[in-house]
C-alpha distance (Angstrom), angle and dihedral (degrees) to the residues before:
residue distance angle dihedral
M1 . . .
D2 3.83 . .
Y3 3.80 89.9 .
F4 3.80 91.3 49.7
V5 3.79 92.4 49.5
S6 3.80 89.8 48.3
F7 3.83 89.9 50.2
L8 3.83 91.8 52.0
A9 3.81 92.3 44.9
E10 3.79 93.2 50.3
S11 3.81 91.9 46.3
W12 3.80 92.1 49.9
H13 3.81 90.7 47.5
V14 3.81 91.3 53.8
F15 3.80 92.2 45.9
R16 3.82 92.5 49.6
Q17 3.79 90.9 51.4
A18 3.79 93.5 48.6
A19 3.82 100.5 40.0
P20 3.85 100.7 79.9
F21 3.79 91.8 48.3
L22 3.79 93.5 44.7
I23 3.79 91.2 53.3
F24 3.79 90.1 48.3
G25 3.80 90.9 48.0
F26 3.80 93.4 51.5
F27 3.80 89.7 47.5
I28 3.81 91.2 54.6
A29 3.80 89.5 45.8
G30 3.79 89.3 55.5
M31 3.79 90.7 50.0
L32 3.79 91.0 50.8
K33 3.78 91.7 52.0
A34 3.81 90.9 48.2
L35 3.81 99.6 43.8
V36 3.81 106.9 30.5
P37 3.83 111.9 78.4
A38 3.78 102.2 -123.5
D39 3.80 93.9 -153.9
L40 3.80 85.3 65.9
L41 3.81 86.4 80.3
A42 3.78 94.9 57.3
R43 3.81 93.5 45.4
H44 3.81 94.3 56.7
F45 3.81 102.3 38.1
G46 3.80 99.7 74.9
G47 3.79 125.7 112.3
R48 3.79 134.3 29.8
G49 3.78 99.5 -93.2
F50 3.78 130.2 119.3
L51 3.80 93.1 -109.8
S52 3.79 93.9 59.7
V53 3.82 89.9 50.3
L54 3.80 91.5 50.0
K55 3.79 90.7 48.9
G56 3.77 90.4 50.1
A57 3.80 91.3 54.0
L58 3.81 96.7 42.9
L59 3.79 96.5 44.5
G60 3.79 93.2 44.7
A61 3.81 96.4 47.4
P62 3.83 99.3 78.8
L63 3.82 94.9 43.1
P64 3.83 110.4 103.2
L65 3.82 101.4 -139.5
C66 3.81 124.9 137.2
S67 3.80 122.6 -127.2
C68 3.81 90.6 -95.5
G69 3.79 95.9 41.5
V70 3.80 92.7 52.5
L71 3.83 92.7 60.5
P72 3.84 97.6 75.5
A73 3.81 89.9 47.3
A74 3.81 91.5 48.4
M75 3.80 91.0 49.3
G76 3.78 89.7 52.0
L77 3.79 91.4 51.1
R78 3.79 91.6 48.9
R79 3.81 93.0 49.9
Q80 3.81 90.1 50.4
G81 3.79 91.9 57.6
A82 3.80 104.4 -86.4
G83 3.80 114.1 153.0
A84 3.79 120.3 -109.1
G85 3.82 91.6 -116.7
A86 3.79 94.2 50.4
T87 3.81 90.7 47.1
T88 3.81 91.2 50.7
A89 3.81 91.2 49.3
F90 3.80 89.5 49.7
M91 3.82 92.1 50.1
I92 3.81 91.8 52.8
A93 3.82 102.5 40.1
T94 3.80 94.6 45.1
P95 3.84 101.5 60.0
E96 3.82 95.7 31.9
T97 3.78 93.4 62.5
G98 3.79 141.6 9.0
V99 3.76 140.1 155.9
D100 3.80 92.3 -91.1
S101 3.81 95.2 51.2
L102 3.80 93.0 44.6
A103 3.79 90.7 54.0
V104 3.81 90.5 52.9
T105 3.81 91.6 45.6
Y106 3.80 89.2 55.2
A107 3.79 90.5 49.5
L108 3.80 100.5 44.7
I109 3.81 104.9 29.3
D110 3.82 122.5 17.8
P111 3.83 142.8 -74.1
L112 3.80 94.0 -99.7
M113 3.81 93.0 57.5
T114 3.80 87.8 45.1
A115 3.82 88.3 60.4
L116 3.81 97.0 39.0
R117 3.80 94.6 50.8
P118 3.84 98.8 63.0
L119 3.81 92.3 35.6
S120 3.81 91.3 55.0
A121 3.80 91.0 44.2
V122 3.80 93.5 52.7
L123 3.82 93.4 45.7
T124 3.81 90.9 48.1
A125 3.80 89.7 50.6
V126 3.81 91.6 49.8
V127 3.81 92.6 49.8
A128 3.81 91.4 49.2
G129 3.80 91.8 46.4
I130 3.80 93.0 51.4
L131 3.82 92.0 48.2
T132 3.80 90.0 48.4
N133 3.79 90.9 53.4
L134 3.81 88.5 54.6
L135 3.80 90.8 60.8
P136 3.83 114.7 101.3
E137 3.79 113.5 -104.5
R138 3.81 92.2 -113.4
Y139 3.81 89.8 65.4
V140 3.81 93.6 53.8
P141 3.82 107.8 64.5
A142 3.78 123.3 -161.1
V143 3.79 114.1 -97.3
K144 3.77 115.1 -108.0
A145 3.78 121.4 -133.4
S146 3.79 94.7 -117.8
P147 3.79 116.4 118.5
V148 3.78 121.5 -102.4
P149 3.81 109.7 -100.6
C150 3.77 117.4 -119.5
A151 3.77 117.0 -132.0
S152 3.77 124.4 -161.3
G153 3.76 112.1 -94.1
C154 3.78 91.6 25.5
C155 3.76 96.5 120.0
G156 3.75 134.6 -11.0
G157 3.77 96.9 -108.6
G158 3.76 95.8 40.2
C159 3.78 117.9 -81.6
S160 3.76 115.7 -30.3
T161 3.77 103.6 -111.0
Q162 3.73 98.5 -175.4
S163 3.74 98.3 166.7
Q164 3.72 127.7 -141.9
S165 3.77 88.9 -103.2
G166 3.79 89.8 55.7
L167 3.79 97.8 48.9
I168 3.77 105.2 20.7
G169 3.79 104.2 25.1
A170 3.78 126.0 113.3
R171 3.79 119.4 -91.5
T172 3.79 113.1 -131.1
A173 3.82 102.1 139.9
P174 3.83 121.2 105.9
L175 3.80 116.6 -88.2
S176 3.82 94.0 -110.4
I177 3.79 91.3 55.7
R178 3.80 92.3 45.9
L179 3.81 91.2 50.7
R180 3.78 91.7 49.7
E181 3.80 91.9 47.2
G182 3.81 92.3 45.5
L183 3.80 94.0 52.4
G184 3.79 90.5 41.2
H185 3.79 89.5 54.0
A186 3.82 93.6 46.1
F187 3.81 95.4 49.4
G188 3.79 93.5 33.5
E189 3.80 121.9 37.0
M190 3.80 96.3 12.1
L191 3.81 94.1 46.6
A192 3.81 89.3 47.7
D193 3.81 88.8 53.3
V194 3.80 95.9 52.6
G195 3.80 105.4 16.9
L196 3.78 96.8 88.3
W197 3.80 90.4 45.7
V198 3.80 90.4 51.5
I199 3.81 89.0 55.5
I200 3.81 90.6 47.2
G201 3.80 90.2 49.1
V202 3.80 91.4 50.0
L203 3.82 91.5 49.4
A204 3.80 90.3 48.3
A205 3.80 89.3 50.6
G206 3.80 90.0 49.6
A207 3.80 91.4 50.4
I208 3.80 91.6 49.9
S209 3.81 91.7 48.8
A210 3.81 93.6 46.6
F211 3.80 102.6 39.4
A212 3.81 110.5 21.6
P213 3.82 116.4 92.2
P214 3.82 115.7 -109.5
T215 3.81 91.5 -119.2
L216 3.82 95.5 48.7
F217 3.81 94.3 128.4
T218 3.78 103.3 18.3
E219 3.82 90.6 71.4
L220 3.81 96.1 42.9
P221 3.85 111.6 127.2
G222 3.77 114.7 -115.0
G223 3.79 97.6 33.9
E224 3.78 124.7 -124.8
F225 3.81 96.9 -15.9
S226 3.80 93.4 57.5
S227 3.81 90.4 50.5
M228 3.81 89.6 51.6
L229 3.80 90.4 51.2
V230 3.80 90.2 49.8
M231 3.81 90.6 52.4
L232 3.80 89.9 47.2
V233 3.81 92.8 52.3
I234 3.80 90.6 47.8
G235 3.79 96.8 42.2
V236 3.83 102.8 47.4
P237 3.85 99.7 62.3
M238 3.81 96.2 28.6
Y239 3.80 122.3 96.7
V240 3.78 110.8 -136.9
C241 3.79 126.4 140.9
A242 3.80 122.0 -129.3
S243 3.80 94.0 -102.9
S244 3.81 96.4 48.1
S245 3.81 92.9 45.3
T246 3.81 91.3 61.4
P247 3.83 99.9 67.5
I248 3.81 89.0 45.2
A249 3.81 90.8 52.7
A250 3.81 91.1 46.3
S251 3.81 91.5 53.4
L252 3.80 91.7 47.6
L253 3.79 89.4 51.4
L254 3.79 89.0 55.8
K255 3.81 87.7 56.2
G256 3.79 92.1 56.8
L257 3.81 102.5 -86.5
S258 3.81 112.5 153.5
P259 3.82 119.8 -115.5
G260 3.81 90.3 -116.4
A261 3.80 93.0 54.0
A262 3.80 89.8 48.1
L263 3.80 89.3 52.9
V264 3.83 89.9 51.0
F265 3.80 88.8 57.4
L266 3.81 93.0 44.1
L267 3.81 90.4 53.4
T268 3.81 101.4 41.3
G269 3.80 101.9 35.7
P270 3.82 98.4 60.5
A271 3.83 96.7 36.7
T272 3.80 101.8 48.1
N273 3.77 138.3 39.0
A274 3.78 135.7 147.1
T275 3.81 93.6 -97.1
T276 3.79 95.2 49.8
V277 3.81 93.4 48.0
T278 3.81 91.9 49.4
V279 3.81 93.6 49.4
M280 3.81 92.2 44.3
A281 3.82 92.5 52.4
R282 3.78 90.4 53.4
T283 3.80 95.8 42.2
F284 3.80 106.4 34.4
G285 3.79 101.2 22.1
K286 3.80 134.5 -101.1
A287 3.81 95.1 -90.3
L288 3.79 94.4 56.3
T289 3.81 90.7 43.4
G290 3.80 90.0 52.4
V291 3.81 91.2 51.9
Y292 3.80 89.3 47.3
V293 3.82 96.0 53.5
A294 3.81 96.3 37.7
S295 3.81 92.9 49.4
I296 3.79 92.3 50.7
A297 3.82 93.4 47.1
L298 3.81 97.3 46.0
C299 3.80 95.5 40.8
A300 3.80 90.9 48.0
L301 3.81 90.9 55.4
F302 3.81 91.7 44.7
F303 3.80 95.1 49.1
G304 3.78 90.4 41.8
Y305 3.80 89.7 57.3
L306 3.82 91.6 47.1
T307 3.79 90.4 48.3
N308 3.79 92.1 56.2
R309 3.81 90.6 48.6
L310 3.81 91.2 48.5
Y311 3.81 93.9 51.8
V312 3.81 90.0 49.6
A313 3.83 93.2 46.6
L314 3.80 92.3 49.9
G315 3.79 92.8 43.7
F316 3.82 92.5 -123.9
D317 3.79 118.3 155.6
I318 3.79 103.9 -158.0
H319 3.79 91.2 -169.4
A320 3.81 91.0 58.8
V321 3.82 96.2 51.8
L322 3.80 98.0 33.0
G323 3.78 110.6 141.1
T324 3.82 96.0 -10.5
T325 3.82 91.3 125.4
S326 3.79 92.7 73.3
E327 3.81 91.5 53.6
A328 3.79 88.3 76.3
L329 3.82 88.5 70.6
P330 3.82 118.2 85.1
S331 3.80 113.9 -108.6
W332 3.80 91.8 -119.6
V333 3.81 90.0 57.9
E334 3.80 90.7 52.9
L335 3.81 92.1 46.7
A336 3.81 94.7 47.0
S337 3.80 91.2 46.0
A338 3.80 92.4 49.3
L339 3.80 92.9 51.1
L340 3.82 91.5 44.8
L341 3.80 92.3 49.0
L342 3.81 91.8 49.5
G343 3.79 89.2 52.8
L344 3.80 92.6 47.5
I345 3.80 92.4 49.0
A346 3.81 92.0 49.1
R347 3.81 90.9 48.0
A348 3.81 92.9 48.1
L349 3.80 93.3 48.4
L350 3.80 93.2 47.8
Q351 3.79 91.0 47.7
A352 3.82 91.6 49.0
R353 3.80 90.3 49.1
H354 3.81 91.5 49.8
E355 3.81 92.1 49.1
H356 3.80 91.1 47.9
A357 3.81 91.3 51.2
A358 3.81 91.1 47.9
L359 3.81 90.4 50.5
E360 3.81 91.6 50.3
C361 3.80 90.2 49.2
E362 3.80 91.7 49.9
T363 3.80 91.0 48.2
A364 3.81 91.5 50.2
Q365 3.80 91.4 50.5
R366 3.79 90.6 53.8
């Protein structure tokens, strides 16, 4: 019973710390959807040059889509003339980072990791995009117009089916309507997609904090490189969104995990999973999928190594400052935010379930 109480207490502590920043992140995500013309993405992704790849990485980085939810958007970009390299960069940068996950990284880890995470994601996306552009055309098939299949466990609210009209369509509605729709999307469909996974991530973080020994990673044979390999093996096949991966990484850091190994998990977990790789191989071809996975794995290890060297060179002890950012917030703000976020997640999941049932009913009637 003491272990169970400790598990619940640790999970609630993590959730309270993350809640204000998650709400802020989703709010910014809604503003981005409302104010940034989504057809801007399609207009700048054409060609096989370096600039289109860089644009794909930079414009995809702030968008809070999971690795499954980004596939329909990427297919839409490809069908509208986006280059294979730019599309690959978009598919990597988008799930690896986003305004919501960066806010939680700042709250639960530290400002340096908050800066290194998107920088590593964008550079990884650029490397993968350039390598994709080097592939012969015969290895990069045209994308068919069929919808992306949704596999169980893809996203919390089903598979994110953000259509091309939702992400890439023209914006002609008045600003007030766009703001309302943007916030409605952020705290509705998007929160339904990742909300359940955030809860799972928090519970996993609580379990690690309560049950894992304090020297879990400090006594691992092989030092920092072996811990990075362990995180790579765990992160590549695992489905975890960018927001839910952060509390898990923070808890592992408290058990002695190096900053570089934590970054490996933060980069590979959100960007790859068994479902995404399977769908990509069928949709974009095996060669592009191979470049996608290999680029993420190798770049994650490389940037993980550089991250460890940077922390040592700067004299930063991540374990000493871990999570201290959130302590600047009053406890009542954390508590109110946690309760509000729980309510919003429950509302979004119930709404998504109702819409799914209505869609099934409509399909059966047809």
